[in-house]
Structures are given as structure tokens and as C-alpha cells.
Backbone bond lengths (Angstrom), bond angles and torsions (degrees), N, CA, C in turn:
res aa  C-N    CA-C-N  psi(-1)  N-CA   C-N-CA  omega(-1)  CA-C   N-CA-C  phi
1 M - - - 1.459 - - 1.526 109.96 -
2 R 1.326 115.40 155.78 1.455 119.83 -177.29 1.527 110.42 -66.03
3 S 1.312 115.45 145.80 1.457 120.15 179.03 1.523 112.10 -94.53
4 L 1.335 117.51 -12.97 1.451 119.86 -177.70 1.510 110.32 -81.03
5 E 1.324 116.08 136.96 1.464 121.42 175.53 1.509 108.72 -73.26
6 P 1.345 119.55 135.15 1.458 120.09 -179.20 1.516 111.13 -69.10
7 D 1.343 115.25 154.59 1.457 119.07 172.00 1.511 108.70 -67.33
8 H 1.314 117.78 139.99 1.449 120.76 -178.07 1.511 109.63 -148.17
9 P 1.345 118.38 163.35 1.463 121.92 -167.92 1.519 114.62 -61.76
10 L 1.347 119.44 -29.85 1.454 120.14 -174.49 1.518 113.02 -106.71
11 K 1.332 117.17 14.29 1.457 119.38 -178.32 1.529 109.98 -70.54
12 R 1.317 117.08 122.49 1.443 121.92 -179.58 1.526 109.23 -164.26
13 R 1.309 115.11 162.19 1.455 120.82 177.40 1.522 108.72 -82.41
14 R 1.338 117.63 130.90 1.463 120.99 -177.43 1.520 110.44 -120.34
15 R 1.314 115.03 144.47 1.458 121.61 173.52 1.524 108.27 -97.47
16 L 1.314 116.36 172.31 1.454 119.79 175.24 1.531 109.69 -64.89
17 P 1.341 117.97 140.99 1.463 119.50 -179.52 1.520 111.50 -66.59
18 R 1.319 115.08 145.02 1.456 120.96 178.34 1.521 112.17 -97.04
19 S 1.332 117.53 -8.78 1.461 120.71 -178.91 1.513 109.06 -154.56
20 F 1.337 116.85 164.79 1.457 122.81 176.17 1.526 110.56 -56.42
21 K 1.326 116.63 -37.93 1.463 121.81 -177.44 1.523 111.66 -59.63
22 E 1.323 116.98 -32.37 1.450 120.34 -176.13 1.526 113.45 -81.00
23 L 1.305 117.85 2.27 1.463 120.40 179.15 1.522 112.34 -75.76
24 T 1.338 118.57 -9.20 1.461 121.54 175.56 1.516 108.89 -116.88
25 P 1.344 117.76 146.66 1.462 120.84 -175.63 1.520 113.35 -59.80
26 S 1.328 117.31 -30.91 1.460 119.63 -177.82 1.519 112.81 -92.89
27 N 1.338 117.91 3.80 1.466 122.58 -179.51 1.527 111.42 53.15
28 H 1.337 115.99 50.95 1.451 120.57 -174.25 1.521 113.49 -73.83
29 F 1.320 117.01 -45.41 1.449 120.86 -157.13 1.517 114.18 -108.08
30 N 1.324 115.92 144.80 1.440 120.48 151.90 1.524 106.03 -106.99
31 P 1.317 119.10 162.05 1.472 119.42 -173.18 1.524 113.73 -56.86
32 R 1.326 117.89 -40.54 1.467 119.70 -177.71 1.524 110.95 -64.20
33 T 1.329 116.63 -44.34 1.470 119.91 179.61 1.513 110.80 -63.95
34 F 1.332 117.02 -43.61 1.465 120.49 -179.54 1.526 110.89 -58.13
35 F 1.311 118.01 -51.55 1.460 119.76 -175.91 1.525 111.93 -69.16
36 H 1.311 117.86 -32.56 1.459 118.89 178.66 1.516 111.98 -72.23
37 E 1.339 117.01 -47.80 1.461 120.80 -174.75 1.530 112.83 -78.74
38 M 1.321 117.75 -42.74 1.461 120.88 -171.51 1.525 113.56 -93.87
39 V 1.319 116.66 -33.10 1.468 119.88 -173.60 1.529 111.09 -102.72
40 W 1.330 116.68 -57.28 1.455 119.99 -173.61 1.526 111.90 -65.30
41 K 1.323 118.14 -47.46 1.462 120.40 -179.96 1.529 111.20 -61.57
42 A 1.323 116.86 -37.94 1.464 119.86 178.55 1.525 111.42 -67.27
43 L 1.323 116.96 -39.67 1.462 120.37 178.56 1.525 111.52 -60.82
44 L 1.307 117.18 -34.31 1.461 121.52 -179.14 1.523 113.18 -82.06
45 T 1.337 116.28 -7.96 1.464 120.87 -178.06 1.528 109.97 -95.00
46 K 1.323 115.78 126.97 1.455 120.42 179.27 1.521 110.55 -68.74
47 R 1.325 115.73 134.27 1.459 120.18 178.18 1.526 109.68 -68.14
48 T 1.318 116.17 134.77 1.462 121.85 -177.36 1.524 109.88 -119.11
49 G 1.332 115.73 -176.11 1.461 121.43 178.34 1.511 111.86 82.56
50 Q 1.325 115.48 168.90 1.455 120.45 -178.77 1.520 110.46 -144.44
51 H 1.329 114.70 147.91 1.460 119.78 171.27 1.529 108.35 -75.30
52 R 1.308 115.29 136.91 1.461 120.46 177.94 1.518 110.32 -114.07
53 Q 1.306 116.49 149.80 1.456 120.40 167.08 1.518 106.69 -82.99
54 P 1.319 118.49 102.46 1.468 119.76 -171.16 1.521 112.02 -68.08
55 E 1.308 115.58 145.17 1.458 122.70 174.22 1.524 107.60 -107.93
56 F 1.330 115.09 88.89 1.456 119.34 -176.62 1.530 109.77 -71.33
57 P 1.329 117.84 132.50 1.471 120.57 -176.54 1.522 112.36 -75.49
58 Q 1.314 115.25 155.10 1.455 121.34 170.32 1.529 107.42 -82.69
59 L 1.326 116.39 118.49 1.453 121.20 -172.40 1.517 111.55 -105.10
60 T 1.306 115.95 145.19 1.456 121.76 171.56 1.523 108.58 -98.58
61 T 1.318 116.39 165.74 1.458 120.81 -179.45 1.522 110.45 -56.61
62 G 1.325 115.86 129.35 1.459 121.18 180.00 1.516 113.93 98.28
63 Q 1.326 117.78 -12.94 1.456 120.34 175.16 1.523 110.09 -90.92
64 V 1.331 115.96 148.82 1.455 121.47 174.78 1.518 108.46 -133.69
65 A 1.328 115.94 136.18 1.461 122.12 175.59 1.521 108.78 -112.44
66 L 1.329 115.59 132.95 1.455 121.37 177.38 1.519 109.28 -114.42
67 T 1.332 115.82 129.56 1.460 122.21 174.01 1.512 107.75 -118.41
68 W 1.330 115.69 118.27 1.461 120.15 176.35 1.517 108.45 -81.82
69 I 1.316 116.14 117.79 1.460 121.59 178.30 1.524 110.00 -79.63
70 G 1.328 115.99 -32.21 1.449 123.80 -178.48 1.507 110.21 134.58
71 H 1.341 116.36 157.31 1.464 123.34 -176.93 1.535 108.82 55.55
72 A 1.327 119.72 -119.19 1.462 121.49 178.88 1.520 112.29 -105.79
73 S 1.332 117.94 13.62 1.465 122.73 -172.39 1.528 111.33 -94.27
74 F 1.325 115.34 129.45 1.459 121.78 178.97 1.523 110.50 -135.88
75 L 1.325 114.40 149.95 1.453 123.02 164.86 1.522 107.10 -109.53
76 A 1.327 117.20 119.96 1.463 122.80 175.80 1.524 107.86 -108.70
77 Q 1.328 116.03 125.77 1.465 120.93 -176.30 1.522 111.01 -122.62
78 F 1.312 114.47 133.74 1.451 123.15 169.96 1.527 106.92 -114.22
79 S 1.315 116.96 179.08 1.468 119.27 -178.35 1.524 112.15 -63.87
80 D 1.356 117.31 -22.82 1.465 120.68 -175.97 1.523 113.12 -135.60
81 L 1.352 117.91 19.59 1.457 120.44 -173.84 1.526 109.93 -154.01
82 N 1.347 115.86 130.33 1.462 122.33 174.82 1.527 109.05 -116.89
83 V 1.333 116.43 123.33 1.458 122.56 -173.72 1.526 109.01 -124.70
84 L 1.329 116.77 129.45 1.463 122.31 171.13 1.521 108.65 -104.93
85 I 1.340 115.68 139.70 1.454 120.83 178.56 1.523 108.29 -123.72
86 D 1.321 116.63 124.19 1.470 124.12 179.13 1.529 112.29 45.17
87 P 1.331 119.00 54.54 1.475 119.63 -175.99 1.522 112.43 -68.47
88 N 1.320 115.61 134.38 1.462 121.99 178.37 1.526 107.95 -149.56
89 F 1.339 116.46 111.39 1.460 122.39 179.36 1.535 111.66 -108.74
90 A 1.330 117.60 15.60 1.456 121.53 -173.45 1.525 111.73 -71.32
91 N 1.334 116.22 142.46 1.460 121.65 168.48 1.522 112.05 -88.37
92 W 1.333 116.03 -18.45 1.459 121.55 177.98 1.521 108.90 -141.08
93 L 1.327 116.58 140.29 1.457 122.92 166.69 1.521 106.31 -115.64
94 F 1.308 115.61 90.65 1.460 121.49 -173.58 1.536 108.17 57.59
95 L 1.332 118.70 -113.27 1.460 120.82 -179.15 1.528 112.96 -86.84
96 L 1.313 117.74 -6.78 1.458 121.08 -175.04 1.526 110.60 -88.99
97 K 1.304 116.28 118.44 1.460 122.83 -179.57 1.527 110.57 -83.79
98 R 1.332 115.38 135.71 1.458 118.96 171.11 1.523 108.32 -75.99
99 I 1.314 116.78 122.99 1.455 121.02 -173.52 1.527 111.61 -92.31
100 K 1.306 117.97 -24.98 1.464 120.88 175.47 1.516 109.05 -123.55
101 R 1.322 116.55 128.32 1.459 122.02 -175.78 1.527 110.87 -64.48
102 T 1.328 114.92 155.79 1.458 119.33 173.14 1.524 109.66 -62.86
103 G 1.331 115.84 151.96 1.453 119.98 -177.30 1.510 114.17 -71.81
104 L 1.318 117.63 -18.60 1.456 122.04 176.56 1.510 108.32 -149.36
105 K 1.303 116.78 164.55 1.452 121.58 177.17 1.521 109.74 -89.13
106 I 1.316 115.19 157.22 1.453 119.41 -175.44 1.524 111.38 -63.75
107 E 1.338 117.05 -30.24 1.464 119.78 179.58 1.523 112.49 -72.40
108 H 1.323 118.13 -10.97 1.461 121.56 177.13 1.525 112.67 -83.10
109 L 1.329 116.69 -9.53 1.464 119.60 -176.76 1.522 111.13 -68.99
110 P 1.326 117.15 146.50 1.463 120.29 170.18 1.521 109.92 -77.05
111 P 1.322 119.00 171.56 1.471 119.94 173.72 1.531 110.21 -56.12
112 I 1.320 116.01 137.99 1.461 121.13 -172.59 1.529 109.71 -105.09
113 D 1.335 115.37 123.47 1.456 121.03 179.01 1.520 112.78 -85.82
114 L 1.342 116.82 -34.11 1.458 121.75 -171.34 1.522 109.12 -146.36
115 V 1.342 116.04 137.07 1.462 122.06 172.59 1.526 107.64 -121.92
116 L 1.334 116.04 125.30 1.457 122.00 174.78 1.523 108.37 -103.99
117 L 1.332 116.80 129.32 1.460 122.71 -177.54 1.522 108.13 -124.53
118 T 1.336 117.39 117.96 1.457 120.46 -170.27 1.521 113.72 -81.21
119 H 1.340 118.22 -30.47 1.460 120.92 177.54 1.523 108.43 -169.64
120 A 1.327 116.46 175.37 1.461 121.45 -167.00 1.521 114.51 -91.30
121 H 1.323 119.69 2.34 1.459 119.77 -179.60 1.521 110.71 -61.84
122 F 1.320 116.56 148.14 1.456 121.55 -169.01 1.520 113.28 -62.42
123 D 1.332 118.40 -27.23 1.463 119.59 -179.94 1.524 112.33 -82.22
124 H 1.332 117.68 -8.24 1.468 121.79 178.19 1.526 112.23 -114.89
125 F 1.326 116.83 -31.73 1.466 122.16 177.72 1.528 106.05 -118.10
126 H 1.340 115.68 91.21 1.461 121.32 -173.96 1.521 108.51 -106.59
127 K 1.312 116.66 103.58 1.464 121.28 -172.98 1.533 113.35 -58.51
128 P 1.350 120.41 -45.57 1.473 118.56 179.53 1.520 112.77 -58.12
129 T 1.332 117.77 -37.26 1.466 120.21 175.74 1.519 110.93 -64.16
130 L 1.330 116.64 -47.83 1.462 120.13 -176.71 1.526 111.63 -61.94
131 R 1.333 117.83 -35.75 1.465 120.51 178.74 1.524 112.28 -64.31
132 K 1.327 116.95 -28.45 1.465 121.42 -174.90 1.529 113.53 -93.71
133 L 1.303 118.45 -1.88 1.464 120.01 -176.57 1.520 110.49 -65.72
134 P 1.347 115.84 147.67 1.468 119.49 179.56 1.523 111.82 -74.97
135 A 1.315 115.61 91.64 1.471 123.58 172.11 1.522 113.54 51.97
136 P 1.339 117.90 61.03 1.472 118.25 177.63 1.526 110.47 -68.40
137 K 1.316 116.27 131.38 1.459 119.80 -173.92 1.523 112.45 -86.15
138 I 1.327 117.22 -51.29 1.462 121.42 -174.47 1.523 109.00 -128.23
139 G 1.329 116.56 133.29 1.460 122.31 172.32 1.511 109.56 -114.21
140 V 1.332 117.01 125.10 1.463 122.62 179.11 1.520 107.95 -115.03
141 M 1.322 116.31 132.52 1.469 120.45 -172.28 1.518 109.51 -156.02
142 P 1.340 118.51 167.51 1.462 120.81 177.40 1.522 112.67 -68.88
143 W 1.331 113.98 168.29 1.464 122.04 179.86 1.525 110.95 -56.25
144 G 1.326 115.63 147.07 1.456 121.29 173.42 1.511 115.45 80.94
145 M 1.341 118.64 7.46 1.459 121.21 -177.61 1.524 113.54 -109.52
146 G 1.308 117.40 -6.70 1.452 120.59 -173.98 1.513 113.67 -60.08
147 D 1.344 117.21 -35.53 1.456 118.92 -179.30 1.523 111.73 -66.01
148 L 1.334 117.73 -29.76 1.461 121.06 176.75 1.524 111.69 -69.62
149 A 1.322 116.28 -30.57 1.460 120.78 -174.62 1.518 113.80 -86.80
150 R 1.329 117.03 -17.74 1.460 118.91 -179.65 1.524 111.01 -65.32
151 G 1.313 115.45 139.28 1.450 120.98 179.87 1.516 114.58 83.68
152 L 1.355 117.59 7.53 1.461 121.47 -179.21 1.523 113.03 -102.49
153 G 1.338 116.70 5.56 1.461 119.56 173.93 1.511 115.77 105.58
154 F 1.331 118.50 -0.49 1.457 120.18 -179.91 1.524 110.64 -73.73
155 E 1.323 116.30 138.53 1.456 120.43 172.16 1.525 111.33 -73.77
156 R 1.330 115.90 -30.46 1.463 120.43 -176.50 1.524 108.36 -149.52
157 I 1.347 116.75 137.95 1.453 122.74 -179.59 1.526 108.22 -121.39
158 I 1.338 115.87 127.07 1.461 121.96 -177.62 1.527 108.48 -120.53
159 E 1.338 116.64 126.86 1.459 121.88 174.16 1.527 108.85 -106.66
160 L 1.330 116.48 136.74 1.455 121.59 -178.89 1.521 110.64 -124.06
161 Q 1.328 115.48 151.87 1.454 122.93 165.58 1.534 107.78 -93.33
162 W 1.341 116.08 167.01 1.461 118.90 176.58 1.528 110.38 -56.16
163 W 1.317 115.31 134.27 1.465 126.74 178.41 1.535 113.28 72.94
164 E 1.304 117.64 6.39 1.461 119.55 168.87 1.520 109.38 -86.51
165 S 1.322 115.25 150.13 1.462 122.06 -179.32 1.518 110.38 -124.80
166 F 1.324 114.86 155.03 1.458 121.55 171.64 1.521 107.17 -130.56
167 S 1.326 114.94 130.04 1.459 120.77 179.79 1.515 109.52 -118.28
168 H 1.317 115.53 146.02 1.457 121.80 176.25 1.519 106.60 -147.55
169 G 1.322 116.19 119.78 1.453 117.88 -174.07 1.518 109.41 62.87
170 A 1.323 116.88 -124.27 1.459 121.17 -175.64 1.522 113.72 -100.62
171 W 1.339 118.77 -2.95 1.465 119.02 -178.27 1.521 111.21 -102.71
172 K 1.330 114.82 158.42 1.472 121.40 178.50 1.517 109.34 -141.48
173 A 1.335 116.64 135.67 1.457 123.13 175.49 1.526 108.77 -119.20
174 T 1.322 116.85 129.13 1.459 122.92 -179.97 1.517 109.30 -119.79
175 L 1.341 116.40 129.29 1.463 120.83 175.92 1.522 108.79 -84.34
176 T 1.325 116.39 123.65 1.458 122.19 -177.99 1.536 109.78 -116.31
177 P 1.335 117.71 159.17 1.471 120.73 -172.55 1.533 113.20 -71.55
178 T 1.323 114.91 155.61 1.453 123.38 168.40 1.525 108.41 -140.14
179 K 1.334 116.59 173.46 1.460 121.95 173.12 1.522 107.50 -112.44
180 H 1.314 115.71 92.33 1.456 121.65 -175.68 1.527 106.97 -154.05
181 W 1.317 117.68 -146.21 1.459 121.31 173.29 1.517 107.97 -156.09
182 G 1.354 116.96 161.48 1.452 119.92 -169.14 1.507 116.98 -115.36
183 A 1.330 118.73 -9.97 1.465 120.31 -175.16 1.519 110.90 -63.91
184 R 1.329 116.51 134.10 1.462 121.58 177.76 1.532 110.64 -84.17
185 V 1.323 114.96 -36.38 1.465 121.61 176.17 1.525 107.02 -128.75
186 I 1.312 118.25 -155.98 1.467 120.01 -171.10 1.520 112.53 -77.29
187 R 1.333 117.63 -39.78 1.459 120.87 -165.38 1.519 114.51 -106.27
188 D 1.329 119.60 14.14 1.479 120.16 -175.21 1.527 111.47 -116.77
189 E 1.321 115.70 52.97 1.459 119.81 -177.40 1.524 113.22 -75.31
190 H 1.322 117.14 0.45 1.457 119.28 175.08 1.526 112.15 -72.75
191 R 1.305 117.64 -12.26 1.469 120.28 -176.78 1.530 110.92 -77.33
192 G 1.325 114.81 140.71 1.449 120.41 -177.97 1.515 113.63 -87.69
193 Y 1.317 115.84 -177.00 1.452 123.84 -179.42 1.523 107.53 -161.00
194 G 1.304 116.52 162.03 1.454 118.47 179.65 1.510 112.14 171.56
195 S 1.303 114.17 -167.87 1.459 124.00 175.52 1.522 106.99 -123.51
196 F 1.324 116.53 174.07 1.468 119.67 -177.49 1.525 111.60 -131.75
197 I 1.322 113.92 141.80 1.468 122.18 163.04 1.523 106.74 -106.87
198 L 1.332 115.84 121.63 1.459 122.19 177.07 1.522 108.11 -108.43
199 E 1.339 116.22 125.40 1.462 121.45 -178.69 1.523 110.25 -122.01
200 H 1.325 115.46 129.87 1.456 120.57 178.42 1.526 109.22 -164.76
201 Q 1.333 115.64 138.88 1.464 122.70 176.51 1.525 112.33 52.54
202 G 1.337 116.18 37.10 1.452 120.52 177.92 1.516 114.89 78.65
203 R 1.331 117.65 4.78 1.459 121.70 178.50 1.526 110.08 -107.07
204 R 1.325 115.87 154.04 1.460 120.41 -177.64 1.524 108.71 -139.51
205 I 1.350 115.64 120.46 1.463 122.95 -177.14 1.523 108.73 -118.65
206 F 1.328 116.19 137.61 1.457 122.32 176.67 1.521 109.03 -112.43
207 H 1.333 116.38 129.69 1.467 121.96 172.05 1.515 107.38 -115.60
208 G 1.357 116.69 120.82 1.449 121.03 -170.01 1.509 115.91 -82.99
209 G 1.366 118.63 -3.95 1.455 119.05 -177.56 1.516 110.32 57.24
210 D 1.320 116.84 -132.70 1.464 124.16 171.03 1.517 107.39 -113.21
211 S 1.320 117.20 137.57 1.462 118.55 177.62 1.512 110.86 -167.92
212 A 1.321 115.13 146.31 1.460 121.27 161.64 1.528 107.86 -81.66
213 Y 1.322 115.65 168.51 1.461 118.87 175.01 1.527 109.33 -73.61
214 F 1.336 116.73 139.38 1.458 122.12 172.04 1.522 108.29 -159.48
215 D 1.340 116.17 167.22 1.460 120.88 -172.84 1.515 113.35 -68.32
216 G 1.338 117.83 -11.93 1.462 119.68 179.52 1.515 113.80 -60.55
217 F 1.325 117.61 -23.93 1.465 119.21 177.83 1.529 111.53 -64.93
218 K 1.323 116.52 -30.42 1.462 119.24 178.46 1.533 110.42 -65.61
219 E 1.339 116.42 -39.03 1.464 119.50 177.88 1.520 111.04 -65.07
220 I 1.329 117.10 -40.06 1.465 119.78 176.92 1.520 109.88 -60.38
221 G 1.336 116.32 -43.94 1.454 120.26 179.65 1.513 113.48 -63.61
222 L 1.321 117.65 -31.09 1.460 121.09 178.14 1.518 111.61 -77.89
223 R 1.344 116.92 -38.69 1.459 120.37 -173.66 1.524 112.98 -85.63
224 C 1.315 118.36 -36.42 1.469 119.88 -177.18 1.526 109.90 -155.12
225 P 1.321 118.48 69.03 1.467 121.14 -177.71 1.522 111.12 -61.37
226 P 1.333 117.13 129.09 1.469 119.96 -179.28 1.523 111.47 -87.94
227 E 1.317 115.26 159.96 1.464 119.57 169.19 1.521 110.53 -77.29
228 I 1.332 116.10 -45.31 1.462 122.48 -172.88 1.521 108.12 -116.60
229 A 1.335 116.79 127.31 1.455 122.06 179.71 1.519 109.23 -115.59
230 L 1.331 116.50 113.57 1.456 122.98 175.07 1.523 106.59 -91.61
231 L 1.345 116.39 108.06 1.457 120.52 -168.17 1.522 111.96 -121.87
232 P 1.346 117.23 136.49 1.467 120.61 176.65 1.519 110.93 -72.29
233 I 1.339 116.43 141.05 1.468 120.11 179.80 1.525 112.25 -131.73
234 G 1.342 119.24 2.62 1.454 121.56 -176.40 1.509 113.24 -113.97
235 A 1.340 116.05 171.85 1.471 124.29 178.37 1.523 111.56 67.83
236 Y 1.354 116.45 52.52 1.457 122.19 -175.78 1.524 114.41 -120.50
237 Y 1.328 118.51 -2.66 1.458 120.16 -177.04 1.527 110.06 -126.01
238 P 1.356 118.37 132.85 1.466 128.48 6.46 1.533 113.28 -70.48
239 D 1.333 115.37 176.00 1.457 119.89 -171.28 1.521 113.44 -61.19
240 S 1.340 118.40 -23.73 1.463 119.56 178.29 1.523 111.62 -61.66
241 F 1.354 117.60 -23.78 1.457 120.75 177.86 1.528 111.70 -65.82
242 R 1.323 116.62 -21.84 1.464 120.10 -177.92 1.523 112.49 -73.24
243 H 1.332 117.61 -3.47 1.458 119.24 171.04 1.528 110.88 -66.10
244 V 1.334 117.22 -25.19 1.466 120.90 -175.76 1.525 113.43 -133.14
245 H 1.327 118.41 -6.29 1.464 122.64 177.74 1.519 109.47 -131.43
246 M 1.320 116.49 172.26 1.458 120.66 176.48 1.525 109.65 -130.19
247 G 1.320 115.18 155.32 1.447 121.38 174.44 1.517 110.92 -99.59
248 P 1.330 117.63 179.86 1.467 120.41 179.34 1.525 113.59 -57.61
249 D 1.329 117.59 -35.99 1.463 120.19 -179.90 1.525 111.30 -62.63
250 E 1.325 116.48 -42.58 1.459 119.50 179.38 1.520 112.00 -76.36
251 A 1.324 117.97 -29.54 1.472 120.38 175.68 1.525 110.52 -60.53
252 I 1.325 117.37 -36.25 1.462 119.96 177.18 1.523 110.44 -66.33
253 K 1.337 117.52 -38.49 1.463 120.12 175.29 1.525 110.56 -62.09
254 V 1.328 117.00 -42.23 1.468 120.77 177.98 1.520 110.28 -62.39
255 F 1.330 117.21 -43.05 1.459 121.72 178.49 1.531 110.39 -55.17
256 H 1.329 117.01 -44.81 1.469 120.46 178.13 1.525 110.84 -67.91
257 D 1.346 117.48 -42.93 1.461 120.12 -179.86 1.523 111.68 -60.36
258 L 1.328 116.48 -38.67 1.463 120.86 -178.95 1.518 112.54 -74.17
259 R 1.333 116.63 -19.21 1.472 123.15 -176.25 1.524 110.82 61.46
260 A 1.327 114.86 40.49 1.460 121.06 -178.45 1.532 110.57 -83.72
261 Q 1.330 115.68 168.03 1.460 122.08 177.86 1.526 112.02 -101.21
262 W 1.334 116.98 -31.70 1.459 121.44 -177.88 1.515 109.68 -125.80
263 L 1.329 115.93 137.06 1.459 122.19 174.15 1.523 107.82 -110.96
264 V 1.334 115.80 117.01 1.465 122.16 178.17 1.527 107.23 -114.90
265 P 1.341 119.09 111.73 1.464 120.67 -177.52 1.513 112.76 -78.70
266 M 1.330 115.47 155.33 1.470 122.23 179.92 1.527 108.30 -154.49
267 H 1.339 115.79 -174.27 1.467 123.27 175.27 1.525 110.72 60.71
268 Y 1.307 115.91 49.19 1.459 121.18 174.58 1.525 108.13 -156.69
269 G 1.325 116.17 158.04 1.449 121.70 168.74 1.506 117.64 86.31
270 A 1.342 118.84 -19.30 1.465 120.63 -174.37 1.525 112.09 -97.69
271 F 1.321 117.23 -51.52 1.459 122.62 -178.87 1.528 108.93 -119.72
272 K 1.319 115.87 140.97 1.467 119.49 175.70 1.518 108.14 -84.64
273 L 1.334 116.10 101.91 1.456 122.60 -175.58 1.521 112.51 -110.17
274 S 1.336 116.80 -1.20 1.463 120.74 -177.27 1.517 107.84 -158.16
275 F 1.337 117.24 -165.59 1.454 120.21 -167.38 1.534 113.83 -101.12
276 E 1.326 118.93 -14.11 1.466 118.29 178.94 1.530 110.17 -70.35
277 D 1.345 116.60 154.76 1.459 120.47 176.25 1.520 109.99 -61.62
278 L 1.327 117.19 146.65 1.467 121.00 -175.07 1.516 112.91 -62.58
279 D 1.344 117.65 -29.29 1.464 119.52 -178.62 1.523 112.89 -92.21
280 E 1.330 117.46 0.38 1.464 119.53 -177.58 1.527 113.54 -71.81
281 P 1.357 120.95 -43.38 1.471 119.24 -175.84 1.530 114.16 -56.38
282 P 1.347 121.17 -50.13 1.473 117.60 -179.49 1.527 112.72 -68.90
283 R 1.343 117.25 -34.19 1.464 119.22 178.07 1.523 110.77 -62.32
284 W 1.330 116.36 -46.26 1.468 120.85 -179.48 1.531 110.57 -66.42
285 L 1.333 116.92 -40.01 1.466 120.10 178.79 1.521 110.86 -61.21
286 C 1.329 117.70 -44.89 1.471 120.42 178.23 1.523 111.42 -60.15
287 E 1.323 116.52 -40.96 1.464 120.80 179.26 1.522 111.01 -64.05
288 L 1.327 116.60 -45.53 1.460 120.62 179.97 1.529 111.62 -64.12
289 C 1.327 116.82 -42.22 1.461 120.47 179.87 1.529 111.27 -65.61
290 S 1.330 116.16 -38.35 1.461 119.82 177.36 1.521 110.56 -63.05
291 N 1.323 116.68 -45.40 1.468 120.40 -179.27 1.519 112.08 -65.35
292 A 1.340 116.81 -30.44 1.467 121.02 -177.03 1.523 112.88 -94.43
293 G 1.328 118.09 1.58 1.460 120.49 -178.17 1.510 114.03 70.31
294 L 1.345 116.59 31.25 1.465 121.11 -176.43 1.522 113.03 -110.78
295 T 1.306 117.67 8.00 1.465 119.73 -174.65 1.523 111.94 -57.28
296 H 1.324 117.04 -35.55 1.469 119.98 -178.57 1.528 112.37 -72.78
297 H 1.349 117.63 -9.11 1.466 121.20 175.33 1.530 112.24 -99.18
298 L 1.330 117.71 -5.86 1.458 122.49 -175.27 1.515 110.65 -95.84
299 R 1.326 116.40 128.83 1.464 121.72 175.07 1.522 108.24 -126.36
300 I 1.323 116.78 101.98 1.457 121.64 175.53 1.522 107.88 -89.92
301 L 1.320 116.96 115.83 1.456 121.61 -175.63 1.524 110.27 -87.85
302 E 1.302 115.40 148.99 1.456 122.35 172.68 1.519 108.03 -95.29
303 E 1.319 116.48 132.48 1.467 120.13 -176.42 1.527 111.00 -55.71
304 G 1.327 115.18 129.81 1.451 121.27 175.70 1.520 115.32 86.02
305 V 1.328 117.87 2.09 1.472 120.95 -177.69 1.522 108.77 -113.93
306 P 1.335 119.63 108.96 1.468 121.30 -179.47 1.525 111.39 -64.29
307 Q 1.324 115.28 140.36 1.453 121.86 175.72 1.517 108.70 -124.14
308 V 1.314 116.73 131.60 1.460 121.80 -178.37 1.532 109.26 -93.51
309 F 1.324 115.86 132.16 1.458 122.67 178.09 1.521 109.16 -115.23
């Protein structure tokens, strides 16, 4: 595989931050705002949701079942393949409280054949979760992340550049571009980031990871349009957050750019990562889809409940 990092929208030379505010690409926070909005408000919010004993369906060839675990975490199941995407079962991310429980417990998972990891941020690449997974065989992730994954139980670790694919047996995973960033801490900007197209049994699923809106989604839609688009809709307010995230309005634009058939929203409701109310993203998305005549293309999943597509 190529050793050169691909050109991407946020590639730039960075100096050491001079303040807490500069620790995020959009310069969102001062310390007082961060602790009030992200920590204190979450502490005062009662944790909701419930763990379910999932009833995984018996699938025939060509069927796919999606179980939303919560936040950006999904279990995708085919008749012969179990795939986890950005698994995170944490109740806490350092000071950040999980406000809605995962839809199932980690011990309820079936054996995992493949784990797709979109980038190294703690809410998407959660090491304690990965260590506890039931015998994950293959981990596929962007460039520069392999050292983070070593020692977490994977039999095989694959790093991809944008538009590179890895195939095993009958399935294929392709890393596609996003507008985000990959550093886990301050000094590791060599790490990549992206989204994934997963192809198996004639089906094609897109997981958007984290991303702001950008024209790269149109290229994805031209080169490999998915049937099902798992798109982030939270962490968009104030507007400076849209440098690296998208809201429901932009998720609909992405849905059209991808030329997908189903829009499945994610990245909302679990962790307070921005200033909008936790229940605002799905409410606004439903309103926008109704106004645009897209309600029949929208599938809002309930955490822990498998849905067959």
C-alpha cells in the first residue's frame, strides 16, 4: 500500500496550542464553556435508555440487519458475516457522561468477523471496548492507526488510504474521504480518518464516521453509491462546529449526494458534544424529511433493536 498520506481538506501545519480553546480545530471552547455545557449539564441529566437482550434475526443471503448500539456504533449482520463499526460501550469518556445507555451489552454481541474504525477520536476508537470484543478477527482503519490497535485482540490489522479497499472472502471495505481530522491527542496528526463503504452479498452500506459537509460526498455517490447511508446528525451547534460535523440539514444533502435509498441517522443522543439539545437532531431531521417528501427513505433505529433491510 502507498506510504504517502492523501491530500485532504484539513491538512495543514500546526503549532502547539496556546490555549485550551485551540485544542479543537474549530476553536470552539474556553474552559468555562466546556465544563458548563459538556460536563456540568450532562452530570445533571439523568441517564436514560435500557440495555436489551437483542433478538438477532435469521438472515438469508442478500439480507442485512443493522443494530444501532448508540452514538456512531453499529452491528451490521449478514447471513455469514458480523461487522462492528466504531464500537463504543463506555458510560464515561473521561469527564463526559454517557446520557443514554447502549442498546445492548457487550456480552450480547455475536462473534465478530470484522471491525471498521473510522478515526482515532475517543468516542469512535474506544480501547476498553475493543479489548472486550468477542474475538475480533480483522480490524480495518485509516492510515496511521495501526499502532493504537495492536494488543487489542485483533488477529489482523489493515490500514487504508482514501479510496483503497481490502477484501477478504466475499466482502470488501473501502475507505472513503471525509472532512474531519484524525489526531487522537495534540501531537499525532499523522493519523488518518474517513468513512467506509462495506460491500457484501450484493449490498452496499456507507458509514459516515465524523464529517462536515463537503463536495467529496458527490464523488462517493458517483463511484460507489450505497443503498444504506449511516449519517451523523449531531454536534453541529454553534455553527463553528460545522467545520468538522454536520447537522440534519446537511445530512440530507449528503444523502442526495450519495444517491442512497435509506438514511439512517447516528451520532446523537448519547454524549453531549455540543450545545444543541440532545433530542433536537432527530426531531429536526424528521421535520426536514417530511417537508422534502423523504419520510419513506428515513429509518430511525431504536438502540438495541435489529432492523432488516
